[in-house]
Structures are given as structure tokens and as C-alpha cells.
C-alpha positions as CSV (number, residue, x, y, z in Angstrom):
1,M,0.0,0.1,0.0
2,Q,2.7,2.4,0.9
3,K,4.7,1.9,-2.2
4,F,1.5,2.5,-4.2
5,I,0.7,5.7,-2.3
6,Y,4.4,6.9,-2.8
7,S,4.5,6.1,-6.4
8,A,1.1,8.0,-7.0
9,F,2.6,11.1,-5.3
10,W,5.6,11.2,-7.2
11,L,3.6,10.9,-10.4
12,L,1.3,13.8,-9.4
13,L,4.3,15.9,-8.5
14,C,5.8,15.3,-12.0
15,V,2.4,16.2,-13.6
16,L,2.4,19.4,-11.3
17,S,5.7,20.4,-12.6
18,A,4.7,20.1,-16.1
19,V,1.5,21.9,-15.7
20,A,3.0,24.7,-13.6
21,Q,4.7,26.2,-16.7
22,S,3.0,29.7,-16.9
23,D,3.6,33.2,-17.5
24,E,3.0,34.1,-13.7
25,T,5.8,33.8,-11.1
26,E,5.9,30.9,-8.8
27,K,5.9,31.6,-5.2
28,N,7.0,30.0,-1.9
29,E,4.9,29.6,1.2
30,Y,5.9,29.0,4.7
31,S,3.4,28.2,7.5
32,V,3.0,26.5,11.0
33,W,0.0,24.4,11.8
34,G,-1.4,22.3,14.7
35,G,-4.2,19.7,14.9
36,Y,-6.0,17.5,17.2
37,S,-8.2,14.4,17.0
38,P,-10.2,13.5,19.9
39,D,-11.0,10.0,18.7
40,S,-10.2,7.4,16.0
41,N,-12.5,5.3,13.9
42,T,-12.8,1.9,12.0
43,F,-14.7,3.1,9.0
44,I,-12.1,1.6,6.6
45,S,-11.6,-1.5,8.7
46,A,-8.8,-2.6,6.3
47,F,-6.5,0.2,7.7
48,G,-8.1,1.6,10.9
49,R,-8.2,-1.1,13.6
50,T,-7.9,0.9,16.8
51,T,-10.8,2.8,18.3
52,N,-10.7,5.5,21.0
53,A,-7.3,6.9,20.1
54,R,-6.2,10.6,20.2
55,V,-3.7,12.2,18.1
56,G,-2.2,15.7,18.3
57,I,0.4,17.2,15.8
58,V,2.4,20.4,15.5
59,A,4.2,21.0,12.2
60,V,5.8,23.5,9.9
61,R,5.2,23.6,6.2
62,Y,7.1,24.7,3.0
63,A,4.9,25.0,0.0
64,R,5.6,25.9,-3.7
65,R,2.7,27.5,-5.3
66,F,2.1,27.3,-9.1
67,N,-0.1,30.0,-10.6
68,T,-2.0,27.8,-13.0
69,G,-5.3,29.8,-13.7
70,D,-8.0,31.8,-12.1
71,F,-10.1,28.7,-11.1
72,V,-7.7,26.5,-9.4
73,N,-4.1,26.8,-7.8
74,L,-1.8,23.9,-7.2
75,K,0.7,23.6,-4.6
76,Y,3.6,21.1,-3.6
77,T,3.6,20.8,0.1
78,A,6.3,19.4,2.4
79,D,5.8,19.1,6.3
80,L,8.3,18.8,9.0
81,V,6.6,17.4,12.3
82,P,8.8,18.4,15.3
83,A,6.1,17.0,17.7
84,A,3.3,14.5,17.5
85,I,1.5,12.7,20.4
86,L,-0.6,9.5,20.2
87,H,-2.8,8.4,23.2
88,Y,-4.5,5.0,22.7
89,P,-6.0,2.0,24.5
90,D,-3.9,-1.2,25.0
91,I,-3.6,-4.4,27.0
92,E,-0.8,-5.0,29.4
93,F,0.2,-8.5,30.4
94,L,0.9,-8.9,34.2
95,Q,3.4,-11.3,35.5
96,T,1.1,-12.9,38.1
97,V,0.1,-16.3,39.0
98,P,-2.0,-17.2,37.1
99,P,-1.1,-14.6,34.3
100,S,-3.5,-11.7,33.9
101,T,-4.1,-8.5,31.9
102,R,-5.3,-5.1,32.5
103,L,-6.4,-2.2,30.3
104,V,-3.9,0.8,29.9
105,R,-3.8,4.0,27.9
106,P,-0.2,4.6,27.0
107,T,1.1,7.8,25.5
108,R,3.7,7.9,22.8
109,Y,5.6,10.8,21.4
110,A,7.1,11.2,17.8
111,F,8.6,13.4,15.2
112,G,8.7,13.0,11.5
113,L,8.1,14.3,7.9
114,A,5.5,14.4,5.3
115,P,7.5,15.3,2.2
116,L,4.9,14.1,-0.4
117,G,2.1,16.5,-0.5
118,M,-0.2,18.5,-2.8
119,Q,-3.0,20.9,-2.4
120,M,-5.6,22.4,-4.8
121,N,-6.7,25.9,-3.9
122,F,-10.0,27.1,-5.7
123,R,-10.7,30.8,-6.4
124,P,-7.1,31.4,-5.8
125,R,-7.4,35.2,-6.5
126,K,-10.1,35.6,-3.8
127,K,-9.7,36.2,0.0
128,I,-11.7,33.0,0.8
129,Q,-10.3,30.0,-0.8
130,P,-11.6,26.4,-0.3
131,F,-9.0,23.7,-1.0
132,L,-8.5,19.9,-1.2
133,A,-5.2,18.2,0.1
134,A,-3.4,15.1,0.5
135,S,0.1,14.0,1.7
136,G,2.2,11.1,2.8
137,G,5.1,10.5,5.1
138,M,6.4,8.9,8.2
139,L,6.7,9.3,12.0
140,Y,9.3,8.0,14.5
141,F,8.0,7.1,18.0
142,N,9.9,7.2,21.3
143,Q,8.6,3.6,21.8
144,R,7.1,0.8,20.1
145,I,3.5,1.1,18.9
146,P,1.2,-0.3,20.5
147,N,3.7,-2.2,22.5
148,I,6.7,-4.5,22.2
149,T,4.9,-6.3,19.4
150,G,4.7,-3.2,17.2
151,S,7.2,-0.8,15.7
152,R,8.6,2.6,16.4
153,F,8.6,3.6,12.8
154,A,5.2,4.2,11.1
155,F,3.9,5.5,7.9
156,T,1.3,8.3,7.5
157,A,-1.2,9.3,4.8
158,D,-3.9,11.8,4.8
159,V,-6.6,13.4,2.5
160,G,-8.8,16.3,3.5
161,G,-9.7,20.0,2.7
162,G,-10.6,23.2,4.3
163,V,-10.6,26.9,3.9
164,E,-7.8,29.4,3.5
165,F,-8.7,33.0,4.6
166,K,-6.2,35.7,3.4
167,I,-6.0,38.3,6.1
168,K,-3.8,40.8,4.4
169,E,-1.1,40.8,1.8
170,K,1.1,37.7,2.1
171,R,-0.6,36.4,5.2
172,A,-3.4,33.7,5.6
173,V,-5.2,31.7,8.2
174,T,-6.3,28.1,7.4
175,L,-9.0,26.0,8.9
176,G,-8.8,22.4,7.8
177,Y,-9.6,18.8,8.2
178,K,-7.6,15.7,7.6
179,Y,-8.5,12.0,7.4
180,Y,-5.3,10.8,9.0
181,H,-3.8,7.3,8.9
182,I,-0.9,5.8,11.0
183,S,0.3,2.4,10.1
184,N,3.6,0.4,10.5
185,G,3.2,-1.4,7.3
186,N,3.2,-4.6,8.9
187,R,6.8,-4.1,10.1
188,G,5.9,-5.4,13.5
189,L,4.2,-8.5,14.8
190,E,1.2,-6.4,15.3
191,N,0.0,-3.4,13.2
192,P,-2.8,-1.5,15.1
193,G,-3.7,0.9,12.5
194,F,-5.0,4.4,13.4
195,D,-7.6,6.4,11.6
196,N,-8.3,9.8,12.9
197,N,-10.5,12.8,12.2
198,L,-7.7,15.6,12.5
199,F,-8.9,19.2,12.7
200,Y,-6.3,21.9,12.3
201,V,-5.6,25.5,12.2
202,G,-2.5,27.2,10.4
203,Y,-0.9,30.4,9.8
204,T,0.8,31.2,6.5
205,F,3.2,33.9,5.2
206,Y,4.4,34.3,1.7
207,S,7.7,35.1,0.2
208,N,8.0,35.6,-3.6
């Protein structure tokens, strides 16, 4: 799955590079954003297998904006994630006689990257711009997820959308949503799979 996702993103980026040849000047964008999901779901049971998991993320973003027309504006995006948190349910095995278990809720911390991203802004010359976005990357946790049977390394993939509000020249505020997936790609004995509805807010400033 991960190989397919990354191959698709690279193909899309190549298409963006080809489409982006226009008479207008390309622009760089820099932003910071943070998001939180109060719960996880198993709507797509093949990927999301863990319920009642919470995710929080803080990230910085670089985007390359291509002026491709008055109706839609395409961007390449890359995120650096200095801090992410995952709080989820698990079962701990106790060394008792006879052996027993108990429910626990460990918290794991991570950092990572999401270097494969794209975003489509509609009505790019207006102050209010709806958009669709998708990205793929990775997180590295301080401990194995969900426990010793898992892995510290995880892949991430997300799709979503939102609205970008231009508040003044070269400044914007973003309100968005991501369907955010975390998976170790079966690199451990257990792959819990987390699918979260992540709501986020961001602040962007531009540089020509």
C-alpha cells in the first residue's frame, strides 16, 4: 500500500511540474499548523483497527505555489513534524500467578516528515479559498506502537480539505480537516492501524 501511495504522489508531482509552466511567477509559502483528533474510527476496517485513540500534531510547512489559472491553484507541500502525540488503548500483560491482563492507555511521542504532498486551492485570487489536499510521510515514536509487538517507525497518509482566509497581503489563516492514517506497514508482529479525524488550524506567510 505504501509503495502505491508514494508512487502515486511522485507521479502527481511530476504532473504538477509540467502543468505549472505559466507566465506568472511561482511563489514560496511558509506556515505553521497544529491539529488534534479526539477519537479514532474503523470506517475503513482494512486500515483503521484501533478505536478511542487521540492524536495531536504540530508542524511547519513549506509549499511551492504554481499559478496555473483563475479557477484552481496547485501547490506542492512538505511538512516537518517536530512533535506528535498518540494516546490509545492497549492491554498490558501482568506477571502474576495465574497470568492476567489489564487495560492501559499509553502515550507515545514522535517526530517525522510528510514530504509528499499536494494541495488544490479553488478561487485562488479571492480572499476566501476552499481547498483539497493530500500528503504522505512517516513518524518515528519514542517507543514501539502499540507495545513490544509493534514498531517505532510508522507511515502516515492523509486526505482532506478546508478553507484558506487571506487576512492581508502575504498572510493567511487556514482551517482544515484531515482523514489521518498511521500504520507501521506490517513491520512489526502487530499493526494496530489508526484512522483519525484531525482538525487543524494554520498560519501562512508568503515570500516571492
